[in-house]
C-alpha positions in Angstrom: 4.7 -8.3 12.9 5.3 -5.7 10.8 4.3 -5.4 7.1 4.3 -2.9 4.2 0.4 -1.8 3.5 -0.7 -1.6 0.2 -3.5 0.9 -0.8 -6.5 -1.6 -1.4 -6.0 -2.8 2.3 -6.3 0.9 3.6 -9.3 1.2 1.3 -11.0 -2.0 2.4 -10.6 -0.9 6.1 -12.1 2.5 5.3 -15.2 1.2 3.3 -17.5 -0.4 5.6 -19.7 -2.2 3.3 -16.3 -3.4 1.1 -16.0 -7.1 0.5 -13.0 -7.4 2.9 -13.8 -4.7 5.1 -13.6 -7.0 8.1 -10.5 -9.0 7.3 -8.7 -5.8 6.5 -9.5 -4.2 9.8 -8.8 -7.4 11.7 -5.3 -7.9 10.3 -4.4 -4.4 10.6 -5.5 -4.3 14.1 -3.1 -7.5 14.8 0.3 -5.8 13.2 2.5 -4.2 15.4 3.7 -1.5 12.7 2.2 -0.4 9.3 5.0 0.5 6.9 3.1 2.8 4.5 5.0 4.0 1.3 3.9 7.6 0.4 2.7 6.6 -3.1 0.2 4.5 -1.1 -1.2 7.3 0.7 -1.3 9.2 -2.6 -3.2 6.3 -4.2 -5.4 6.1 -1.4 -6.9 9.6 -1.6 -7.2 9.3 -5.3 -9.3 6.0 -4.8 -11.5 7.4 -2.4 -12.2 10.6 -4.7 -12.9 8.0 -7.6 -15.3 6.2 -5.2 -17.1 9.7 -4.5 -16.1 9.8 -1.1 -16.7 13.2 0.6 -13.5 15.8 1.0 -14.2 16.2 4.5 -14.0 12.3 5.3 -11.1 11.7 3.2 -9.1 14.4 5.1 -10.2 12.7 8.5 -9.3 9.3 7.3 -5.7 10.5 6.1 -5.2 12.6 9.4 -6.3 9.2 11.3 -3.5 7.2 9.6 -1.0 9.9 10.0 -1.4 10.3 13.6 -1.9 6.6 14.3 1.3 5.4 16.4 1.1 2.2 14.2 1.9 3.8 10.8 5.4 4.4 9.7 5.1 6.6 6.7 8.3 5.9 4.4 9.3 8.1 1.3 10.0 6.4 -1.8 13.6 6.3 -2.5 15.8 6.8 -5.6 16.7 3.1 -5.4 13.0 2.1 -5.1 12.5 4.1 -8.3 15.7 2.7 -10.1 14.7 -1.0 -8.9 11.0 -0.4 -10.1 12.0 1.0 -13.6 14.5 -1.8 -14.2 11.9 -4.4 -13.2 9.4 -2.8 -15.6 11.9 -2.8 -18.4 12.9 -6.6 -17.7 9.6 -7.6 -17.7 8.6 -5.3 -20.5 5.2 -4.5 -18.7 3.3 -1.5 -18.8 4.0 1.4 -16.3 0.5 1.2 -14.9 2.0 -1.2 -12.8 4.6 1.2 -11.7 3.2 2.1 -8.1 3.0 -1.7 -7.4 6.7 -2.2 -8.2 7.5 0.7 -5.8 5.3 -1.1 -3.1 7.3 -4.4 -3.6 10.6 -2.5 -3.8 9.9 -1.0 -0.7 9.0 -4.4 0.9 12.2 -6.1 -0.4 14.4 -3.4 1.0 12.8 -3.4 4.3 12.7 -7.4 4.1 9.2 -7.3 5.0 5.9 -8.9 3.7 3.3 -6.8 1.8 -0.4 -6.8 3.1 -2.4 -6.8 0.3 -5.4 -8.2 -1.7 -3.7 -7.8 -5.1 -2.7 -11.1 -6.4 0.0 -9.7 -8.8 1.7 -7.8 -5.9 1.6 -10.9 -3.6 2.9 -13.1 -6.3 6.0 -10.7 -7.0 6.4 -10.3 -3.2 7.0 -14.1 -2.8 9.2 -14.4 -5.9 11.5 -11.9 -4.7 11.8 -13.3 -0.5 
């Protein structure tokens, strides 16, 4: 099975004392492919910095993901941006949810589920399935 991976999954997998560490690790191991939008990698690095994780560890973790055979890093396309802006305009919501909309747009375009612990993203993905 393949899935689009959300940032929080990578964070939970990385931070061993996090609430969903074991669950994230187990589910990632069962997936055949991790489709990771570039925006997720950017957010992942930023979140780890906010958590005061050492720079060297962040570099090692990013390289680990980038070199993992399961990981397919996918660029955000013009259409993903257009879809996300359209949704934000229609729903009249804050641009704070913009990255979430990009992730859902990638999942929709790929016809894949989203692996996330974010209830809002999960709800959106289920609505567009």
